[in-house]
A tleap script that builds the chain and sets N, CA, C and O, in Angstrom:
source leaprc.protein.ff14SB
mol = sequence {
  NMET MET ASP VAL LEU ASP THR ILE GLU ARG
  TRP ARG GLY GLU ARG GLN ARG ILE ALA LEU
  ALA THR VAL VAL GLY VAL GLU ARG SER ALA
  PRO ARG ASP PRO GLY ALA VAL LEU ALA VAL
  ASN GLU ARG GLY GLU VAL ALA GLY SER VAL
  SER GLY GLY CYS VAL GLU GLY ALA VAL TYR
  GLU GLU ALA GLN ASP ALA ILE ALA THR GLY
  ARG PRO ARG LEU VAL THR TYR GLY ILE SER
  ASP ALA GLU ALA ALA GLU HIE GLY LEU THR
  CYS GLY GLY THR ILE HIE VAL PHE VAL GLU
  ARG LEU ASP CTRP
}
set mol.1.N position { 104.214 116.299 91.653 }
set mol.1.CA position { 104.486 114.892 91.399 }
set mol.1.C position { 105.545 114.353 92.359 }
set mol.1.O position { 105.454 113.204 92.791 }
set mol.2.N position { 106.543 115.162 92.697 }
set mol.2.CA position { 107.616 114.674 93.560 }
set mol.2.C position { 107.088 114.271 94.933 }
set mol.2.O position { 107.528 113.266 95.491 }
set mol.3.N position { 106.147 115.045 95.487 }
set mol.3.CA position { 105.592 114.679 96.795 }
set mol.3.C position { 104.830 113.359 96.710 }
set mol.3.O position { 104.846 112.573 97.657 }
set mol.4.N position { 104.170 113.114 95.591 }
set mol.4.CA position { 103.455 111.850 95.399 }
set mol.4.C position { 104.462 110.704 95.275 }
set mol.4.O position { 104.237 109.622 95.817 }
set mol.5.N position { 105.559 110.934 94.572 }
set mol.5.CA position { 106.581 109.883 94.443 }
set mol.5.C position { 107.176 109.519 95.793 }
set mol.5.O position { 107.424 108.345 96.067 }
set mol.6.N position { 107.407 110.513 96.634 }
set mol.6.CA position { 107.924 110.235 97.984 }
set mol.6.C position { 106.935 109.374 98.765 }
set mol.6.O position { 107.335 108.438 99.456 }
set mol.7.N position { 105.662 109.687 98.656 }
set mol.7.CA position { 104.629 108.922 99.346 }
set mol.7.C position { 104.554 107.503 98.799 }
set mol.7.O position { 104.462 106.548 99.570 }
set mol.8.N position { 104.592 107.353 97.473 }
set mol.8.CA position { 104.563 106.017 96.861 }
set mol.8.C position { 105.754 105.199 97.348 }
set mol.8.O position { 105.610 104.019 97.667 }
set mol.9.N position { 106.905 105.810 97.405 }
set mol.9.CA position { 108.098 105.093 97.862 }
set mol.9.C position { 107.938 104.641 99.317 }
set mol.9.O position { 108.346 103.534 99.670 }
set mol.10.N position { 107.351 105.486 100.154 }
set mol.10.CA position { 107.099 105.108 101.553 }
set mol.10.C position { 106.117 103.946 101.613 }
set mol.10.O position { 106.350 102.975 102.333 }
set mol.11.N position { 105.007 104.039 100.852 }
set mol.11.CA position { 104.028 102.958 100.828 }
set mol.11.C position { 104.657 101.664 100.317 }
set mol.11.O position { 104.376 100.579 100.827 }
set mol.12.N position { 105.492 101.793 99.327 }
set mol.12.CA position { 106.169 100.611 98.779 }
set mol.12.C position { 107.020 99.953 99.856 }
set mol.12.O position { 107.045 98.728 99.976 }
set mol.13.N position { 107.727 100.781 100.648 }
set mol.13.CA position { 108.521 100.262 101.762 }
set mol.13.C position { 107.673 99.565 102.809 }
set mol.13.O position { 108.149 98.671 103.507 }
set mol.14.N position { 106.408 99.976 102.918 }
set mol.14.CA position { 105.464 99.345 103.842 }
set mol.14.C position { 104.768 98.138 103.215 }
set mol.14.O position { 103.910 97.509 103.834 }
set mol.15.N position { 105.151 97.829 101.987 }
set mol.15.CA position { 104.614 96.696 101.228 }
set mol.15.C position { 103.120 96.840 100.955 }
set mol.15.O position { 102.389 95.850 100.929 }
set mol.16.N position { 102.675 98.069 100.753 }
set mol.16.CA position { 101.288 98.357 100.399 }
set mol.16.C position { 101.090 98.155 98.899 }
set mol.16.O position { 101.972 98.474 98.101 }
set mol.17.N position { 99.935 97.627 98.525 }
set mol.17.CA position { 99.572 97.607 97.109 }
set mol.17.C position { 99.074 99.014 96.764 }
set mol.17.O position { 98.402 99.662 97.567 }
set mol.18.N position { 99.412 99.470 95.565 }
set mol.18.CA position { 99.180 100.872 95.187 }
set mol.18.C position { 98.615 100.942 93.776 }
set mol.18.O position { 98.975 100.148 92.907 }
set mol.19.N position { 97.720 101.908 93.562 }
set mol.19.CA position { 97.254 102.235 92.211 }
set mol.19.C position { 97.614 103.687 91.940 }
set mol.19.O position { 97.623 104.525 92.841 }
set mol.20.N position { 97.908 103.961 90.678 }
set mol.20.CA position { 98.239 105.309 90.248 }
set mol.20.C position { 97.275 105.726 89.152 }
set mol.20.O position { 97.078 105.003 88.175 }
set mol.21.N position { 96.681 106.892 89.320 }
set mol.21.CA position { 95.790 107.477 88.313 }
set mol.21.C position { 96.488 108.699 87.739 }
set mol.21.O position { 96.934 109.571 88.485 }
set mol.22.N position { 96.583 108.765 86.417 }
set mol.22.CA position { 97.294 109.850 85.743 }
set mol.22.C position { 96.393 110.507 84.715 }
set mol.22.O position { 95.787 109.821 83.891 }
set mol.23.N position { 96.297 111.830 84.754 }
set mol.23.CA position { 95.565 112.561 83.718 }
set mol.23.C position { 96.389 112.440 82.434 }
set mol.23.O position { 97.538 112.878 82.382 }
set mol.24.N position { 95.790 111.843 81.402 }
set mol.24.CA position { 96.505 111.647 80.140 }
set mol.24.C position { 95.966 112.524 79.015 }
set mol.24.O position { 96.578 112.621 77.952 }
set mol.25.N position { 94.830 113.157 79.248 }
set mol.25.CA position { 94.272 114.039 78.226 }
set mol.25.C position { 93.233 114.965 78.817 }
set mol.25.O position { 92.553 114.631 79.788 }
set mol.26.N position { 93.122 116.139 78.213 }
set mol.26.CA position { 92.175 117.161 78.656 }
set mol.26.C position { 91.529 117.764 77.418 }
set mol.26.O position { 92.203 118.049 76.428 }
set mol.27.N position { 90.216 117.956 77.485 }
set mol.27.CA position { 89.498 118.658 76.424 }
set mol.27.C position { 88.827 119.871 77.045 }
set mol.27.O position { 88.134 119.768 78.057 }
set mol.28.N position { 89.042 121.016 76.426 }
set mol.28.CA position { 88.516 122.287 76.917 }
set mol.28.C position { 89.086 122.594 78.297 }
set mol.28.O position { 90.295 122.475 78.497 }
set mol.29.N position { 88.264 122.976 79.233 }
set mol.29.CA position { 88.733 123.401 80.546 }
set mol.29.C position { 88.855 122.217 81.507 }
set mol.29.O position { 88.009 121.324 81.510 }
set mol.30.N position { 89.899 122.218 82.309 }
set mol.30.CA position { 90.072 121.191 83.339 }
set mol.30.C position { 90.914 121.769 84.468 }
set mol.30.O position { 91.784 122.606 84.227 }
set mol.31.N position { 90.664 121.330 85.696 }
set mol.31.CA position { 91.408 121.888 86.821 }
set mol.31.C position { 92.869 121.459 86.886 }
set mol.31.O position { 93.695 122.165 87.465 }
set mol.32.N position { 93.197 120.306 86.298 }
set mol.32.CA position { 94.575 119.813 86.323 }
set mol.32.C position { 94.998 119.440 84.914 }
set mol.32.O position { 94.187 118.972 84.114 }
set mol.33.N position { 96.258 119.647 84.619 }
set mol.33.CA position { 96.813 119.352 83.303 }
set mol.33.C position { 97.218 117.889 83.177 }
set mol.33.O position { 97.337 117.188 84.182 }
set mol.34.N position { 97.433 117.423 81.935 }
set mol.34.CA position { 97.971 116.078 81.759 }
set mol.34.C position { 99.259 115.921 82.569 }
set mol.34.O position { 100.081 116.833 82.653 }
set mol.35.N position { 99.403 114.756 83.150 }
set mol.35.CA position { 100.548 114.482 84.021 }
set mol.35.C position { 100.199 114.546 85.495 }
set mol.35.O position { 100.949 114.033 86.326 }
set mol.36.N position { 99.075 115.167 85.840 }
set mol.36.CA position { 98.649 115.207 87.244 }
set mol.36.C position { 98.340 113.785 87.702 }
set mol.36.O position { 97.782 112.995 86.941 }
set mol.37.N position { 98.699 113.457 88.938 }
set mol.37.CA position { 98.514 112.086 89.424 }
set mol.37.C position { 97.835 112.045 90.784 }
set mol.37.O position { 97.903 112.981 91.580 }
set mol.38.N position { 97.178 110.915 91.010 }
set mol.38.CA position { 96.577 110.574 92.292 }
set mol.38.C position { 97.000 109.150 92.587 }
set mol.38.O position { 96.795 108.255 91.767 }
set mol.39.N position { 97.591 108.933 93.759 }
set mol.39.CA position { 97.980 107.589 94.180 }
set mol.39.C position { 97.082 107.169 95.329 }
set mol.39.O position { 96.720 107.979 96.183 }
set mol.40.N position { 96.728 105.891 95.338 }
set mol.40.CA position { 95.871 105.327 96.380 }
set mol.40.C position { 96.501 104.016 96.826 }
set mol.40.O position { 96.950 103.223 95.998 }
set mol.41.N position { 96.535 103.786 98.148 }
set mol.41.CA position { 97.036 102.486 98.600 }
set mol.41.C position { 95.881 101.619 99.080 }
set mol.41.O position { 94.743 102.078 99.177 }
set mol.42.N position { 96.186 100.368 99.377 }
set mol.42.CA position { 95.132 99.427 99.752 }
set mol.42.C position { 94.477 99.761 101.086 }
set mol.42.O position { 93.391 99.259 101.374 }
set mol.43.N position { 95.109 100.595 101.906 }
set mol.43.CA position { 94.484 101.047 103.165 }
set mol.43.C position { 93.502 102.179 102.925 }
set mol.43.O position { 92.769 102.576 103.830 }
set mol.44.N position { 93.487 102.713 101.669 }
set mol.44.CA position { 92.584 103.802 101.338 }
set mol.44.C position { 93.203 105.178 101.459 }
set mol.44.O position { 92.511 106.183 101.293 }
set mol.45.N position { 94.480 105.241 101.743 }
set mol.45.CA position { 95.165 106.531 101.832 }
set mol.45.C position { 95.390 107.091 100.431 }
set mol.45.O position { 95.550 106.335 99.472 }
set mol.46.N position { 95.403 108.414 100.317 }
set mol.46.CA position { 95.485 109.094 99.026 }
set mol.46.C position { 96.600 110.124 99.050 }
set mol.46.O position { 96.844 110.774 100.067 }
set mol.47.N position { 97.275 110.264 97.913 }
set mol.47.CA position { 98.260 111.334 97.720 }
set mol.47.C position { 98.050 111.908 96.328 }
set mol.47.O position { 97.838 111.159 95.375 }
set mol.48.N position { 98.106 113.221 96.203 }
set mol.48.CA position { 97.968 113.870 94.909 }
set mol.48.C position { 96.528 114.168 94.558 }
set mol.48.O position { 95.625 114.026 95.382 }
set mol.49.N position { 96.330 114.589 93.301 }
set mol.49.CA position { 95.003 114.982 92.835 }
set mol.49.C position { 94.966 114.971 91.317 }
set mol.49.O position { 95.939 115.336 90.657 }
set mol.50.N position { 93.828 114.547 90.768 }
set mol.50.CA position { 93.637 114.600 89.323 }
set mol.50.C position { 92.614 115.654 88.912 }
set mol.50.O position { 92.521 116.015 87.739 }
set mol.51.N position { 91.847 116.144 89.886 }
set mol.51.CA position { 90.841 117.144 89.519 }
set mol.51.C position { 90.597 118.195 90.589 }
set mol.51.O position { 90.146 119.298 90.282 }
set mol.52.N position { 90.885 117.871 91.825 }
set mol.52.CA position { 90.607 118.806 92.894 }
set mol.52.C position { 89.123 118.968 93.169 }
set mol.52.O position { 88.724 119.906 93.859 }
set mol.53.N position { 88.294 118.071 92.641 }
set mol.53.CA position { 86.856 118.212 92.806 }
set mol.53.C position { 86.141 116.888 92.918 }
set mol.53.O position { 86.678 115.919 93.455 }
set mol.54.N position { 84.931 116.853 92.410 }
set mol.54.CA position { 84.053 115.686 92.575 }
set mol.54.C position { 84.559 114.451 91.838 }
set mol.54.O position { 84.138 113.341 92.164 }
set mol.55.N position { 85.428 114.600 90.874 }
set mol.55.CA position { 85.959 113.446 90.137 }
set mol.55.C position { 86.859 112.598 91.038 }
set mol.55.O position { 87.011 111.400 90.798 }
set mol.56.N position { 87.446 113.188 92.052 }
set mol.56.CA position { 88.377 112.467 92.922 }
set mol.56.C position { 87.752 111.194 93.492 }
set mol.56.O position { 88.401 110.148 93.520 }
set mol.57.N position { 86.504 111.268 93.943 }
set mol.57.CA position { 85.848 110.098 94.517 }
set mol.57.C position { 85.681 108.968 93.521 }
set mol.57.O position { 85.885 107.802 93.858 }
set mol.58.N position { 85.315 109.305 92.306 }
set mol.58.CA position { 85.152 108.291 91.264 }
set mol.58.C position { 86.498 107.664 90.900 }
set mol.58.O position { 86.588 106.451 90.709 }
set mol.59.N position { 87.540 108.486 90.806 }
set mol.59.CA position { 88.875 107.970 90.491 }
set mol.59.C position { 89.378 107.087 91.634 }
set mol.59.O position { 90.022 106.065 91.394 }
set mol.60.N position { 89.087 107.477 92.867 }
set mol.60.CA position { 89.454 106.669 94.032 }
set mol.60.C position { 88.846 105.265 93.909 }
set mol.60.O position { 89.533 104.269 94.140 }
set mol.61.N position { 87.570 105.187 93.548 }
set mol.61.CA position { 86.915 103.887 93.392 }
set mol.61.C position { 87.563 103.068 92.271 }
set mol.61.O position { 87.747 101.859 92.413 }
set mol.62.N position { 87.903 103.716 91.170 }
set mol.62.CA position { 88.589 103.021 90.068 }
set mol.62.C position { 89.949 102.507 90.537 }
set mol.62.O position { 90.354 101.399 90.184 }
set mol.63.N position { 90.647 103.306 91.328 }
set mol.63.CA position { 91.963 102.904 91.837 }
set mol.63.C position { 91.840 101.702 92.777 }
set mol.63.O position { 92.650 100.777 92.713 }
set mol.64.N position { 90.837 101.716 93.640 }
set mol.64.CA position { 90.644 100.578 94.550 }
set mol.64.C position { 90.354 99.308 93.749 }
set mol.64.O position { 90.844 98.232 94.089 }
set mol.65.N position { 89.562 99.433 92.691 }
set mol.65.CA position { 89.277 98.275 91.852 }
set mol.65.C position { 90.529 97.800 91.126 }
set mol.65.O position { 90.744 96.596 90.990 }
set mol.66.N position { 91.350 98.725 90.663 }
set mol.66.CA position { 92.600 98.354 89.989 }
set mol.66.C position { 93.530 97.616 90.951 }
set mol.66.O position { 94.204 96.664 90.556 }
set mol.67.N position { 93.567 98.051 92.210 }
set mol.67.CA position { 94.380 97.347 93.213 }
set mol.67.C position { 93.871 95.914 93.363 }
set mol.67.O position { 94.658 94.967 93.382 }
set mol.68.N position { 92.568 95.765 93.467 }
set mol.68.CA position { 91.973 94.443 93.700 }
set mol.68.C position { 92.105 93.509 92.506 }
set mol.68.O position { 92.370 92.318 92.676 }
set mol.69.N position { 91.924 94.037 91.301 }
set mol.69.CA position { 91.867 93.173 90.112 }
set mol.69.C position { 93.142 93.167 89.278 }
set mol.69.O position { 93.398 92.221 88.533 }
set mol.70.N position { 93.939 94.221 89.402 }
set mol.70.CA position { 95.119 94.349 88.551 }
set mol.70.C position { 94.797 94.829 87.153 }
set mol.70.O position { 95.690 94.933 86.311 }
set mol.71.N position { 93.524 95.124 86.891 }
set mol.71.CA position { 93.096 95.531 85.550 }
set mol.71.C position { 93.249 97.035 85.365 }
set mol.71.O position { 92.578 97.804 86.053 }
set mol.72.N position { 94.124 97.478 84.445 }
set mol.72.CA position { 94.226 98.912 84.151 }
set mol.72.C position { 93.024 99.361 83.335 }
set mol.72.O position { 92.353 98.545 82.703 }
set mol.73.N position { 92.759 100.656 83.350 }
set mol.73.CA position { 91.646 101.181 82.566 }
set mol.73.C position { 91.840 102.651 82.277 }
set mol.73.O position { 92.527 103.366 83.007 }
set mol.74.N position { 91.221 103.086 81.196 }
set mol.74.CA position { 91.167 104.497 80.829 }
set mol.74.C position { 89.741 104.955 81.082 }
set mol.74.O position { 88.797 104.411 80.508 }
set mol.75.N position { 89.584 105.951 81.939 }
set mol.75.CA position { 88.251 106.454 82.281 }
set mol.75.C position { 88.155 107.920 81.880 }
set mol.75.O position { 89.149 108.647 81.878 }
set mol.76.N position { 86.954 108.334 81.544 }
set mol.76.CA position { 86.716 109.698 81.077 }
set mol.76.C position { 85.623 110.333 81.918 }
set mol.76.O position { 84.589 109.724 82.191 }
set mol.77.N position { 85.874 111.571 82.321 }
set mol.77.CA position { 84.907 112.334 83.105 }
set mol.77.C position { 84.727 113.688 82.443 }
set mol.77.O position { 85.701 114.326 82.045 }
set mol.78.N position { 83.487 114.123 82.325 }
set mol.78.CA position { 83.254 115.416 81.696 }
set mol.78.C position { 81.937 116.022 82.105 }
set mol.78.O position { 81.064 115.365 82.671 }
set mol.79.N position { 81.825 117.292 81.802 }
set mol.79.CA position { 80.610 118.040 82.087 }
set mol.79.C position { 80.429 119.060 80.962 }
set mol.79.O position { 81.390 119.693 80.525 }
set mol.80.N position { 79.209 119.208 80.510 }
set mol.80.CA position { 78.932 120.168 79.437 }
set mol.80.C position { 78.946 121.589 79.990 }
set mol.80.O position { 78.889 121.791 81.203 }
set mol.81.N position { 79.021 122.564 79.100 }
set mol.81.CA position { 78.975 123.967 79.524 }
set mol.81.C position { 77.672 124.270 80.258 }
set mol.81.O position { 77.677 124.994 81.254 }
set mol.82.N position { 76.558 123.724 79.775 }
set mol.82.CA position { 75.259 123.967 80.415 }
set mol.82.C position { 75.226 123.386 81.825 }
set mol.82.O position { 74.756 124.035 82.759 }
set mol.83.N position { 75.732 122.151 81.976 }
set mol.83.CA position { 75.778 121.537 83.306 }
set mol.83.C position { 76.701 122.317 84.229 }
set mol.83.O position { 76.401 122.491 85.411 }
set mol.84.N position { 77.819 122.785 83.696 }
set mol.84.CA position { 78.753 123.561 84.499 }
set mol.84.C position { 78.086 124.822 85.024 }
set mol.84.O position { 78.237 125.161 86.197 }
set mol.85.N position { 77.354 125.517 84.169 }
set mol.85.CA position { 76.679 126.750 84.572 }
set mol.85.C position { 75.669 126.488 85.688 }
set mol.85.O position { 75.519 127.302 86.599 }
set mol.86.N position { 74.979 125.352 85.614 }
set mol.86.CA position { 74.010 124.983 86.645 }
set mol.86.C position { 74.667 124.829 88.018 }
set mol.86.O position { 74.029 125.052 89.047 }
set mol.87.N position { 75.936 124.448 88.025 }
set mol.87.CA position { 76.656 124.210 89.274 }
set mol.87.C position { 77.582 125.367 89.648 }
set mol.87.O position { 78.403 125.242 90.557 }
set mol.88.N position { 77.450 126.481 88.951 }
set mol.88.CA position { 78.242 127.656 89.274 }
set mol.88.C position { 79.663 127.636 88.762 }
set mol.88.O position { 80.496 128.423 89.214 }
set mol.89.N position { 79.960 126.735 87.812 }
set mol.89.CA position { 81.293 126.683 87.222 }
set mol.89.C position { 81.316 127.552 85.972 }
set mol.89.O position { 80.279 127.768 85.345 }
set mol.90.N position { 82.486 128.047 85.612 }
set mol.90.CA position { 82.568 128.953 84.467 }
set mol.90.C position { 82.466 128.243 83.129 }
set mol.90.O position { 81.991 128.833 82.159 }
set mol.91.N position { 82.904 126.983 83.050 }
set mol.91.CA position { 82.801 126.243 81.794 }
set mol.91.C position { 82.959 124.756 82.054 }
set mol.91.O position { 83.438 124.344 83.110 }
set mol.92.N position { 82.552 123.958 81.082 }
set mol.92.CA position { 82.671 122.517 81.182 }
set mol.92.C position { 83.993 122.041 80.613 }
set mol.92.O position { 84.777 122.835 80.094 }
set mol.93.N position { 84.235 120.763 80.709 }
set mol.93.CA position { 85.453 120.178 80.174 }
set mol.93.C position { 85.464 118.682 80.413 }
set mol.93.O position { 84.578 118.141 81.074 }
set mol.94.N position { 86.473 118.017 79.869 }
set mol.94.CA position { 86.603 116.573 79.972 }
set mol.94.C position { 88.037 116.221 80.316 }
set mol.94.O position { 88.976 116.826 79.799 }
set mol.95.N position { 88.202 115.233 81.198 }
set mol.95.CA position { 89.539 114.709 81.472 }
set mol.95.C position { 89.537 113.209 81.220 }
set mol.95.O position { 88.540 112.527 81.456 }
set mol.96.N position { 90.656 112.712 80.742 }
set mol.96.CA position { 90.870 111.289 80.522 }
set mol.96.C position { 91.951 110.854 81.511 }
set mol.96.O position { 93.030 111.444 81.570 }
set mol.97.N position { 91.644 109.811 82.286 }
set mol.97.CA position { 92.531 109.372 83.364 }
set mol.97.C position { 92.861 107.893 83.170 }
set mol.97.O position { 91.966 107.060 83.026 }
set mol.98.N position { 94.149 107.582 83.169 }
set mol.98.CA position { 94.595 106.187 83.086 }
set mol.98.C position { 94.872 105.710 84.501 }
set mol.98.O position { 95.647 106.328 85.230 }
set mol.99.N position { 94.237 104.607 84.891 }
set mol.99.CA position { 94.375 104.062 86.242 }
set mol.99.C position { 95.027 102.691 86.138 }
set mol.99.O position { 94.586 101.844 85.361 }
set mol.100.N position { 96.085 102.474 86.929 }
set mol.100.CA position { 96.809 101.205 86.884 }
set mol.100.C position { 97.330 100.845 88.264 }
set mol.100.O position { 97.646 101.713 89.078 }
set mol.101.N position { 97.410 99.546 88.505 }
set mol.101.CA position { 98.052 99.072 89.727 }
set mol.101.C position { 99.552 99.081 89.489 }
set mol.101.O position { 100.016 98.715 88.409 }
set mol.102.N position { 100.299 99.492 90.483 }
set mol.102.CA position { 101.753 99.459 90.386 }
set mol.102.C position { 102.233 98.113 90.923 }
set mol.102.O position { 102.043 97.801 92.098 }
set mol.103.N position { 102.839 97.343 90.077 }
set mol.103.CA position { 103.368 96.034 90.471 }
set mol.103.C position { 104.887 96.111 90.451 }
set mol.103.O position { 105.476 96.585 89.479 }
set mol.104.N position { 105.506 95.657 91.497 }
set mol.104.CA position { 106.967 95.736 91.597 }
set mol.104.C position { 107.559 94.382 91.297 }
set mol.104.O position { 108.779 94.222 91.325 }
savepdb mol mol.pdb
quit
């Protein structure tokens, strides 16, 4: 988180609009625990991670929309155990991510 905060502070100094996505809940297995964050600026630069996998792209799109609209949202991503097995993962799980624009 500290490396992401340093990046956010730099972007803020550059007067970039920024969105922050935070893992707020996990059900069963997940690659990142609650508190994991991903920051995105209006140039499309990214710092941090909420999943380390395919969810990152979807969260990035939510963050870009939050920057544009200012509308926060809670989004949920999950995969069943059967779907996980099909993709070579050991188990499924669900993460809940809160995405918000940072307004100063």
